[in-house]
C-alpha positions in Angstrom: 360.8 57.5 -51.3 357.3 56.1 -51.7 356.1 58.0 -48.7 357.6 61.2 -50.2 355.8 60.6 -53.5 352.6 60.0 -51.6 353.0 63.2 -49.6 353.6 65.2 -52.9 350.4 63.7 -54.5 348.4 64.4 -51.4 349.7 68.0 -51.3 348.8 68.5 -55.0 345.3 67.2 -54.4 344.9 69.7 -51.5 346.2 72.5 -53.7 343.7 71.6 -56.5 340.9 71.5 -54.0 341.8 75.0 -52.5 342.0 76.5 -56.0 338.7 75.0 -57.0 337.1 76.3 -53.8 338.6 79.7 -54.4 337.0 79.8 -57.9 333.5 78.9 -56.8 332.7 82.4 -55.9 333.6 83.8 -59.3 331.0 84.4 -62.1 330.9 81.2 -64.1 328.7 82.5 -66.9 325.7 80.5 -65.8 322.1 81.4 -66.5 320.4 84.4 -64.9 317.4 83.6 -62.6 314.5 84.6 -64.8 311.9 82.4 -63.1 309.1 84.5 -61.6 307.6 83.8 -58.1 305.1 81.0 -57.9 302.0 80.9 -55.6 301.9 78.0 -53.2 298.7 78.8 -51.4 296.3 81.6 -50.3 293.9 82.1 -47.4 291.1 82.4 -48.1 291.6 80.2 -51.2 291.6 81.9 -54.6 288.0 81.9 -56.0 286.6 80.9 -52.6 282.9 81.6 -51.9 281.1 82.5 -48.7 284.1 84.5 -47.5 283.3 86.8 -44.4 286.8 88.0 -43.5 288.8 91.0 -44.8 292.4 89.7 -44.4 294.0 87.9 -47.3 297.3 86.1 -47.2 299.0 84.8 -50.4 302.1 82.6 -50.0 304.9 82.2 -52.6 307.9 79.9 -53.2 310.4 82.7 -52.7 310.8 86.1 -51.2 308.7 88.7 -53.0 308.2 92.4 -53.2 305.6 94.8 -54.6 306.5 97.5 -57.0 304.5 100.7 -56.9 301.6 98.9 -55.2 299.8 102.2 -54.6 299.3 102.7 -58.3 299.3 99.2 -59.7 297.2 97.2 -57.2 293.5 97.8 -57.6 290.8 96.3 -55.4 287.3 96.0 -56.8 284.6 96.9 -55.8 286.5 100.2 -55.1 287.4 100.8 -51.5 286.6 104.2 -50.0 289.2 103.5 -47.2 292.5 102.5 -48.6 293.3 98.8 -48.1 296.6 97.9 -46.4 298.8 95.9 -48.8 302.3 94.7 -47.7 304.8 92.0 -48.1 306.0 89.7 -45.3 309.0 87.7 -46.6 307.4 85.0 -48.8 303.9 86.4 -48.3 301.7 89.2 -49.4 299.0 90.3 -46.9 296.0 92.4 -48.0 293.7 93.8 -45.4 290.5 95.5 -46.5 289.2 98.3 -44.4 285.7 98.7 -45.8 282.9 96.4 -44.7 282.3 93.5 -47.1 279.2 93.7 -49.3 276.8 90.7 -49.4 276.8 88.5 -52.5 279.7 90.4 -54.1 282.7 89.2 -56.0 285.9 90.9 -54.8 289.1 91.1 -56.9 292.6 92.2 -56.0 294.3 93.0 -59.3 298.1 93.0 -58.7 298.8 93.7 -62.5 302.7 93.2 -62.7 303.5 94.6 -59.3 304.6 91.2 -57.8 308.3 90.4 -58.5 310.9 88.2 -56.8 313.1 89.9 -54.3 316.5 89.2 -55.9 316.3 89.6 -59.6 313.0 91.5 -59.8 311.4 89.0 -62.2 307.8 90.0 -62.6 305.2 87.4 -61.9 303.0 88.8 -64.7 299.4 89.9 -64.5 297.8 88.3 -61.5 294.3 88.7 -60.0 293.1 87.2 -56.8 289.4 86.9 -56.2 286.8 85.7 -53.7 283.0 86.1 -53.2 281.0 86.8 -50.1 278.1 85.0 -51.8 277.7 81.5 -53.2 279.2 82.1 -56.6 282.1 84.0 -58.3 281.3 86.5 -61.1 283.8 85.7 -63.8 283.0 87.9 -66.7 285.5 90.5 -67.9 285.4 93.8 -69.9 288.5 95.0 -71.7 289.7 97.9 -73.9 292.1 100.8 -74.2 292.1 104.5 -73.0 293.8 107.0 -75.3 294.5 110.7 -74.9 291.9 112.3 -77.3 294.3 115.1 -78.3 297.2 112.9 -79.5 296.1 109.2 -79.3 298.8 108.5 -76.7 298.0 105.5 -74.5 297.2 106.7 -71.0 298.9 104.8 -68.2 297.4 104.4 -64.7 294.0 106.0 -65.4 291.0 104.5 -63.5 288.4 102.7 -65.6 285.1 101.8 -64.1 281.7 100.2 -64.8 278.3 101.4 -63.8 275.2 99.2 -63.8 273.2 102.4 -63.2 272.8 103.6 -66.8 271.7 107.2 -66.0 274.0 110.1 -66.9 274.1 111.3 -63.3 275.5 108.1 -61.9 279.1 109.1 -62.9 278.9 112.3 -60.9 277.0 111.0 -57.8 277.9 107.3 -57.2 281.1 105.4 -56.9 282.0 103.0 -59.7 280.7 99.4 -59.3 283.9 97.7 -60.6 287.3 99.3 -61.4 290.7 98.6 -63.0 293.7 100.7 -64.0 295.3 100.9 -67.4 298.7 99.5 -68.0 301.7 101.0 -69.8 299.9 100.4 -73.2 296.7 102.1 -72.0 294.9 98.8 -71.8 292.6 97.7 -69.1 290.8 94.5 -68.0 287.9 94.8 -65.5 287.4 91.4 -63.9 284.8 89.8 -61.6 281.9 91.3 -63.6 278.4 90.0 -63.1 275.9 89.6 -65.9 274.0 92.7 -66.7 274.1 96.0 -68.7 276.9 98.5 -68.1 278.4 101.8 -69.1 282.2 102.3 -69.0 284.0 105.5 -67.9 287.6 106.5 -67.4 288.7 108.9 -64.6 292.0 110.4 -63.4 290.6 110.2 -59.9 292.4 113.0 -58.1 290.5 112.8 -54.8 290.1 109.0 -54.7 286.3 108.9 -54.3 285.6 107.1 -57.6 283.2 109.9 -58.6 283.7 112.5 -61.3 283.4 115.7 -59.2 286.4 117.9 -60.1 286.6 119.9 -63.3 290.4 119.4 -63.5 290.2 115.5 -63.6 290.9 113.8 -66.9 287.8 111.9 -68.0 286.4 109.7 -70.8 282.8 108.7 -71.3 280.6 106.8 -73.7 276.9 106.4 -74.2 277.3 102.9 -75.4 275.7 100.2 -73.3 277.8 97.0 -73.0 276.5 93.5 -72.1 279.5 91.3 -71.0 279.5 87.7 -72.2 281.9 84.8 -72.5 282.4 82.4 -75.5 284.6 79.4 -76.2 287.3 80.3 -78.6 290.6 79.0 -80.0 293.9 80.9 -80.3 297.3 80.1 -81.9 300.2 79.8 -79.5 303.7 79.9 -81.0 306.4 77.7 -79.4 309.8 79.1 -80.2 312.8 76.8 -80.5 315.1 79.8 -79.9 315.0 83.6 -80.5 314.8 83.2 -84.3 313.2 79.8 -85.1 309.6 78.6 -84.5 309.3 75.1 -83.1 305.6 74.7 -83.5 302.2 76.4 -83.5 299.7 75.0 -81.0 296.0 75.6 -81.1 294.7 76.3 -77.6 291.1 76.6 -76.4 290.2 79.4 -74.1 287.3 81.5 -72.8 287.0 84.7 -74.8 285.4 87.6 -72.9 283.5 90.3 -74.6 283.5 93.3 -75.1 287.3 93.3 -75.3 288.0 96.3 -77.6 286.3 99.2 -75.9 288.1 102.5 -76.9 287.7 105.5 -74.6 289.0 108.9 -75.6 290.1 110.8 -72.5 290.4 114.5 -72.2 290.9 117.3 -69.6 288.0 119.7 -69.8 288.8 123.3 -70.7 288.9 125.4 -67.5 286.2 128.0 -67.6 286.6 129.4 -64.1 288.3 132.8 -64.2 289.8 134.4 -61.1 292.6 136.8 -60.3 295.8 134.9 -59.5 298.2 137.7 -58.7 299.3 141.2 -59.5 303.0 142.1 -59.4 305.5 144.7 -60.4 308.8 143.0 -61.0 310.1 145.9 -63.0 309.3 149.5 -62.0 308.0 150.4 -65.5 305.2 147.8 -65.7 302.4 146.1 -63.8 301.5 142.5 -64.6 298.1 141.0 -63.9 297.6 137.2 -64.0 294.3 135.5 -64.4 293.4 131.8 -64.4 291.6 132.0 -67.8 291.1 134.3 -70.7 288.7 137.1 -71.3 288.3 139.4 -74.3 287.4 142.3 -72.0 290.4 144.2 -70.8 290.5 145.0 -67.0 290.2 148.7 -66.1 292.8 150.2 -63.8 292.1 153.5 -62.1 294.8 155.3 -60.1 293.8 156.3 -56.6 297.0 158.1 -55.6 298.0 159.2 -59.1 296.3 160.3 -62.3 296.1 157.2 -64.5 294.5 158.9 -67.5 296.7 158.1 -70.6 299.4 156.9 -68.1 299.1 153.1 -68.8 299.5 151.2 -72.0 297.9 147.7 -71.9 299.3 144.6 -73.6 297.6 141.2 -73.8 299.4 137.9 -73.7 298.8 135.4 -76.5 296.3 133.5 -74.5 294.7 136.6 -73.1 295.0 135.4 -69.5 297.8 137.9 -68.6 297.8 141.7 -69.0 300.9 143.9 -68.8 300.3 147.6 -68.1 303.3 149.7 -69.1 303.6 152.9 -67.1 304.2 155.5 -69.7 304.9 158.4 -67.3 308.5 158.3 -66.1 307.6 160.2 -62.9 305.1 157.5 -62.0 307.8 154.8 -62.7 309.8 156.4 -59.9 306.9 156.2 -57.4 307.3 153.1 -55.2 303.7 152.6 -54.1 300.9 152.9 -56.7 297.4 152.4 -55.3 295.0 151.3 -58.0 291.4 150.2 -58.3 291.0 147.3 -60.7 287.6 146.3 -62.3 287.7 142.9 -64.0 285.5 139.9 -64.9 285.7 136.7 -62.8 283.4 133.7 -62.4 281.3 133.3 -59.2 280.5 130.1 -57.4 277.9 129.2 -60.1 280.5 129.6 -62.9 278.8 132.9 -64.1 281.1 135.8 -65.2 280.5 138.8 -62.9 282.2 142.1 -62.3 284.7 142.4 -59.5 286.4 145.5 -58.1 289.6 145.2 -56.1 291.8 147.9 -54.5 295.5 147.1 -54.2 298.8 148.7 -53.5 301.4 147.8 -56.1 305.1 148.0 -55.1 308.1 147.3 -57.3 310.5 144.5 -56.5 313.4 147.0 -56.3 312.6 150.3 -54.5 313.4 153.7 -56.2 316.2 154.6 -53.8 318.0 151.4 -54.5 317.5 151.8 -58.3 318.9 155.4 -58.0 322.0 154.2 -56.2 322.6 151.5 -58.8 322.2 154.1 -61.6 324.7 156.3 -59.8 327.2 153.5 -59.7 326.7 152.8 -63.4 327.3 156.5 -64.2 330.4 156.6 -61.9 331.9 153.6 -63.6 331.2 155.1 -67.1 332.8 158.4 -66.1 336.0 156.6 -64.9 336.2 154.8 -68.2 335.9 158.1 -70.1 338.5 159.8 -67.8 341.0 156.9 -68.6 340.3 157.4 -72.3 340.9 161.1 -72.0 344.2 160.6 -70.3 345.3 158.2 -73.0 344.3 160.6 -75.8 341.5 158.3 -76.9 338.0 159.5 -78.0 335.7 160.1 -75.0 332.3 161.6 -74.1 331.4 164.1 -71.4 327.6 163.1 -71.3 326.6 159.5 -70.8 324.4 158.5 -73.8 321.0 156.9 -73.3 320.9 153.2 -73.9 319.4 152.3 -77.3 316.0 150.8 -77.7 316.1 147.0 -77.7 315.0 145.8 -81.2 315.1 142.1 -82.0 314.8 141.0 -85.6 313.8 137.3 -86.0 314.5 135.9 -89.4 313.7 132.1 -90.0 316.9 130.1 -90.2 315.5 128.3 -93.3 313.8 131.1 -95.1 311.1 130.1 -97.5 308.6 132.3 -99.6 305.9 131.3 -97.0 307.6 132.8 -94.0 308.0 136.3 -92.7 310.3 138.5 -90.5 309.2 139.3 -86.9 310.2 142.6 -85.2 310.0 142.7 -81.4 310.7 145.8 -79.3 311.8 145.8 -75.7 309.4 148.5 -74.7 306.2 150.0 -76.3 306.9 152.5 -79.1 305.9 156.1 -79.1 307.0 156.6 -82.7 307.5 154.0 -85.4 308.7 155.5 -88.7 308.1 152.8 -91.4 309.6 155.1 -94.0 313.0 154.6 -92.3 312.8 150.9 -92.9 314.1 149.6 -96.2 314.1 146.2 -97.9 316.4 145.5 -100.9 316.7 142.5 -103.2 319.8 141.5 -105.1 319.3 140.8 -108.8 322.3 140.2 -111.1 324.6 141.7 -108.5 322.5 144.9 -108.3 320.3 145.9 -105.3 316.7 147.0 -105.9 314.1 148.3 -103.5 311.4 145.7 -102.6 307.9 146.3 -101.5 306.9 145.2 -98.0 304.2 145.9 -95.4 304.5 146.0 -91.6 301.6 144.7 -89.6 301.2 145.3 -85.9 300.2 142.5 -83.5 296.6 143.0 -82.4 297.4 141.9 -78.8 301.0 143.2 -78.2 302.0 146.7 -78.9 305.6 145.6 -79.2 305.4 142.9 -81.9 305.3 143.5 -85.6 305.5 141.4 -88.8 307.3 142.4 -91.9 305.7 140.8 -95.0 307.1 140.8 -98.5 307.0 138.9 -101.7 309.9 136.6 -100.9 311.2 135.0 -104.1 313.0 131.7 -104.1 316.8 131.9 -104.5 316.9 135.7 -104.0 319.1 137.5 -101.4 317.6 140.4 -99.4 318.9 143.1 -97.1 316.7 144.6 -94.4 318.0 147.9 -93.2 316.6 150.2 -90.5 317.8 153.8 -90.1 319.1 155.1 -86.8 316.3 156.6 -84.6 313.6 155.0 -86.8 311.8 153.8 -83.6 311.5 155.7 -80.3 309.9 154.2 -77.2 307.7 155.8 -74.6 310.8 156.6 -72.4 312.7 158.4 -75.1 315.0 155.5 -76.1 315.7 155.3 -79.9 316.8 152.5 -82.0 320.3 152.3 -83.5 321.1 151.4 -87.1 320.2 147.8 -88.1 321.2 145.7 -91.1 320.3 142.1 -91.6 320.9 139.8 -94.6 318.1 137.4 -95.7 318.7 134.5 -98.0 315.6 132.8 -99.4 316.3 129.2 -100.4 315.8 128.2 -104.1 312.9 126.0 -105.4 315.4 123.1 -105.7 315.9 123.2 -101.9 312.3 122.4 -101.2 309.8 119.6 -101.5 306.0 119.8 -101.9 303.3 117.4 -100.6 299.8 116.8 -101.7 297.6 114.7 -99.4 294.3 113.2 -100.7 291.9 112.5 -97.8 289.2 109.9 -98.1 286.8 108.1 -95.7 285.7 111.2 -93.8 282.5 113.0 -94.6 282.9 115.8 -92.0 282.7 119.2 -93.5 285.8 120.7 -91.9 289.1 118.8 -91.4 292.4 120.3 -90.3 295.5 118.5 -91.5 298.8 118.9 -89.6 302.3 118.0 -90.6 304.4 116.8 -87.6 308.1 116.3 -86.9 309.7 113.4 -85.0 308.8 115.1 -81.7 305.0 115.1 -82.5 305.1 118.9 -82.9 303.2 120.7 -85.5 305.3 122.0 -88.4 302.6 123.1 -90.8 298.8 122.9 -91.0 296.1 123.7 -93.4 292.4 123.0 -94.0 291.4 120.2 -96.2 289.4 121.4 -99.2 287.6 119.2 -101.7 289.3 116.2 -100.1 292.8 117.5 -100.7 295.5 119.4 -98.8 298.6 120.9 -100.2 301.9 121.9 -98.6 304.4 123.9 -100.6 308.0 124.9 -99.8 308.6 122.0 -97.3 312.1 121.5 -96.0 313.3 118.0 -96.9 312.8 115.4 -94.2 310.4 112.9 -92.7 307.0 114.0 -91.7 304.1 112.5 -89.9 300.4 113.5 -90.2 297.6 114.2 -87.8 294.1 115.4 -88.7 291.2 116.5 -86.6 287.6 117.2 -87.3 287.1 120.9 -86.7 283.4 120.6 -85.6 282.9 124.3 -84.7 285.1 125.7 -87.5 287.4 127.7 -85.2 290.6 126.2 -86.6 291.6 124.8 -83.2 291.3 121.3 -81.6 288.7 121.5 -78.9 288.4 119.3 -75.8 285.2 117.8 -74.5 282.7 118.5 -71.7 280.9 115.8 -69.8 278.3 118.1 -68.4 277.5 119.5 -71.9 277.5 115.9 -73.3 280.3 117.0 -75.7 283.0 114.6 -76.9 286.4 116.0 -77.8 286.9 116.7 -81.5 288.1 113.5 -83.2 291.8 113.1 -83.9 293.4 110.8 -86.5 297.1 109.8 -87.1 298.5 108.6 -90.4 300.4 105.3 -89.5 302.9 105.9 -92.2 305.7 108.4 -92.2 306.1 110.4 -95.4 309.5 111.1 -96.8 309.9 114.4 -98.6 313.1 115.0 -100.6 314.4 118.1 -102.3 313.0 118.7 -105.8 310.3 116.1 -105.1 306.6 116.6 -105.5 305.0 113.9 -103.3 301.4 112.8 -103.4 300.0 110.7 -100.5 296.6 109.1 -100.2 295.2 108.6 -96.7 292.0 107.2 -95.3 292.1 108.4 -91.6 289.2 106.0 -90.7 290.8 102.9 -92.2 292.5 101.8 -88.9 291.4 101.7 -85.3 292.5 104.6 -83.1 294.8 102.5 -81.0 297.0 101.4 -83.9 297.1 104.7 -85.9 299.9 106.6 -84.2 303.4 105.6 -85.4 305.6 104.1 -82.8 308.4 106.4 -83.8 306.6 109.4 -82.3 304.7 107.7 -79.6 305.9 108.8 -76.2 304.0 106.3 -74.0 305.5 102.9 -74.9 304.7 99.6 -73.3 307.0 98.3 -70.6 309.5 95.8 -71.8 311.2 94.8 -68.5 310.3 91.1 -68.6 311.4 90.8 -72.2 314.7 92.4 -71.5 315.3 90.0 -68.6 314.7 87.0 -70.9 317.0 88.5 -73.5 319.8 88.3 -71.0 319.8 84.6 -71.1 319.4 84.5 -74.9 322.5 86.7 -75.2 324.4 84.5 -72.8 323.3 81.4 -74.9 324.7 83.0 -78.0 328.0 83.7 -76.3 328.2 80.0 -75.3 326.9 78.7 -78.6 324.2 76.7 -77.0 320.4 76.8 -76.9 318.7 78.5 -73.9 315.9 76.6 -72.3 313.5 79.0 -70.4 313.4 78.3 -66.7 317.0 77.0 -66.6 319.2 78.0 -63.7 
């Protein structure tokens, strides 16, 4: 009996052991690994002097990987031949291909590219350095790069220093020291020697560290910076948990200056003009595409047809595309039209000169195929009419011509400040405005209302109907049949559209008082949550007014219109021209129905990098590391215990 009891106890212990072993592989709710990789050693040693070899090996306490090394890792001085950077288990190996310069400090800025292999925990910003001389240059220069047009931080743009202070250095010599901006647009250039410098930013398309392409984004400043270091003290907050502060520790550190350089980057306006292509997708029109605008219309002369009065030209809004409508139906049916085109284009020196090209223009669908398609369409229509005839239903014996395509665009939220747009599918030969009627409803009775129709100066097919739109009034826009006829004989059908103008109580108004800017011409823009312009006006006597605003939340942007053209203009390095200055109001403005809102704003009160509201900022800083730490904080909350960073 005793032996039997012992056997049962032994079996029970074995069973418990098996169950325990089986459960070891299941998630136990332990801490996530949030510990970043740690450097054990490097060869040559970090901050070593008198280095004469180009291969660097850095060893870690765990397996590591590099994320986006091509864009994140920056070697300074800049290397003309791309260095080889790779991981080998618990090591990172960097091999420089360029010859080493004498008495020079080299830095390899890994930014946050180094992570552990399993959890992807970022090591954080890390820079390795060595010197070929007897000392390490330790000064630093820091700042931020913003898009001049919208104050968005620019990620990944190259920022470089020049100790040659001449204006030509940027376009003829590689940068002396470089860095890349992070996700917040911030940069730190390390390993800087004492001296005087200028700072530039460059979206270096060809990788030569020289500004030599007109399409490259660029930022420049004439300020001369003298790097220096000072002893300073900062407050470091020690957190007990995610909500409670444990203590504040005063920590001494070396503060490098300058540390708040702000560069406004821009893409120069393209001035080169050349012919991109000429095509005839539809048989009734020829489209000509240019790389840039011109106010002088190209001239087309027919070589195998008489082009006199046969073509109707239509500009695009940017005046970089011209559509030539073929008014003669007989010419539409000709597959090959040979034309001589005279137009303006820039030469190799950027000067606008006259060019003459001869070209054969062929439609995408040949006339014979179009004819067969039309025959099938007629045949189908005739069969439908024959069926209607047999059933005793109304039918036609002659196929009617398709009506002219007329689009009436009425704003969905009509206010007294908006108008109605009329767009035709093809150019008109006749536009009878007396056949267009506008009626307003007052006390259940309809009365004629005055209006004017204005033609678009660029497009022969676009018109604007303007009227005295009164709040709370209902209108009816009516166009008689055959009021409009196009160049091919198509006529418009009858059109009737209702228009309801919202009442005064449905709108808000906003008055903005501007201070702090002495510039003569300031354009103020109201923006929506997508950073898109809703309304804009010119500031007069320090004030701007917006009436009939739809209720909602608005943001504000202003720019100094230096040349008075009403548009924001970019800069030009070669002309020593900075982009027009842009400002954002950090505060969103709430406009409610029936409210008259007044807002005071000093655009120059805050630095450019903290002006744009986070809600409409598209380029936001990376938060990967914070999110990983939050995983353990969330798990600690679930367990009801305190999380200690570094716990496993």
